[in-house]
C-alpha positions as CSV (number, residue, x, y, z in Angstrom):
1,M,22.8,-121.0,33.6
2,S,21.1,-117.6,33.3
3,N,19.8,-117.9,36.9
4,I,23.4,-118.3,38.1
5,V,24.5,-115.2,36.2
6,L,21.5,-113.2,37.5
7,A,22.2,-114.3,41.1
8,Q,25.9,-113.3,40.8
9,A,24.8,-109.9,39.3
10,A,22.4,-109.3,42.2
11,E,25.1,-110.2,44.7
12,A,27.6,-107.8,43.1
13,A,25.0,-105.0,43.0
14,S,24.3,-105.4,46.7
15,N,27.9,-105.0,47.6
16,I,28.2,-101.3,46.5
17,N,30.5,-99.2,48.5
18,P,28.6,-96.4,50.3
19,G,31.3,-94.0,49.1
20,L,30.7,-95.0,45.5
21,A,26.9,-94.5,46.0
22,A,27.6,-91.0,47.3
23,I,29.6,-90.2,44.3
24,G,26.9,-91.5,42.1
25,Y,24.3,-89.4,43.8
26,G,26.5,-86.4,43.5
27,L,26.8,-86.9,39.8
28,G,23.1,-87.6,39.5
29,A,22.2,-84.4,41.3
30,V,24.1,-82.3,38.7
31,G,21.5,-83.0,36.0
32,P,18.5,-81.8,37.9
33,G,20.5,-78.7,39.0
34,I,21.3,-77.7,35.5
35,G,17.7,-78.5,34.4
36,V,16.2,-76.2,37.1
37,G,18.6,-73.4,36.0
38,L,17.5,-73.8,32.3
39,I,13.8,-73.9,33.2
40,W,13.9,-70.6,35.1
41,A,16.2,-69.0,32.6
42,A,13.6,-69.8,29.9
43,V,10.9,-68.3,32.0
44,I,12.8,-65.1,32.6
45,N,13.7,-64.9,28.9
46,G,10.0,-65.6,27.8
47,T,8.7,-63.0,30.3
48,A,11.1,-60.4,29.0
49,R,10.0,-61.0,25.5
50,Q,6.3,-61.3,26.2
51,P,5.2,-59.9,29.6
52,E,1.5,-60.8,29.2
53,A,2.4,-64.5,29.1
54,Q,4.1,-64.5,32.5
55,G,1.3,-66.4,34.3
56,Q,1.2,-69.2,31.7
57,L,4.9,-69.5,31.6
58,Q,5.2,-69.7,35.4
59,G,2.6,-72.5,35.5
60,I,4.5,-74.5,33.0
61,A,7.8,-73.8,34.8
62,W,6.5,-75.0,38.2
63,I,5.2,-78.3,36.6
64,S,8.6,-78.8,34.9
65,F,10.5,-77.8,38.1
66,V,8.5,-80.5,40.1
67,L,9.3,-83.2,37.5
68,V,13.0,-82.4,37.5
69,E,13.2,-82.4,41.3
70,V,11.4,-85.8,41.4
71,L,14.4,-87.1,39.4
72,A,16.8,-85.8,42.1
73,L,14.7,-87.3,44.8
74,I,14.7,-90.7,43.0
75,G,18.4,-90.4,43.0
76,L,18.5,-89.8,46.7
77,V,16.3,-92.8,47.4
78,V,18.6,-95.0,45.2
79,Y,21.6,-93.7,47.1
80,F,20.1,-94.7,50.5
81,I,19.1,-98.1,49.1
82,A,22.6,-98.6,47.7
83,S,24.4,-97.5,50.9
84,A,22.1,-99.5,53.2
85,A,22.8,-102.8,51.4
């Protein structure tokens, strides 16, 4: 019984409209955009408060920036997978 349900769910997931996938990616890209803004706002604020920590703050910021952008790239890959099916 559960195999039938799983097969039906897989078939329904493969029939996603490409327009719906584009809307999903657009909504998924909002989060990383906000995250990048918050990361660099925190670096600017921290540098203004303690200028001697600028190098350490920027190193942490670049690592965080890369992790946030990977989430956006994963969303882009999922969009292409969903629109190709």
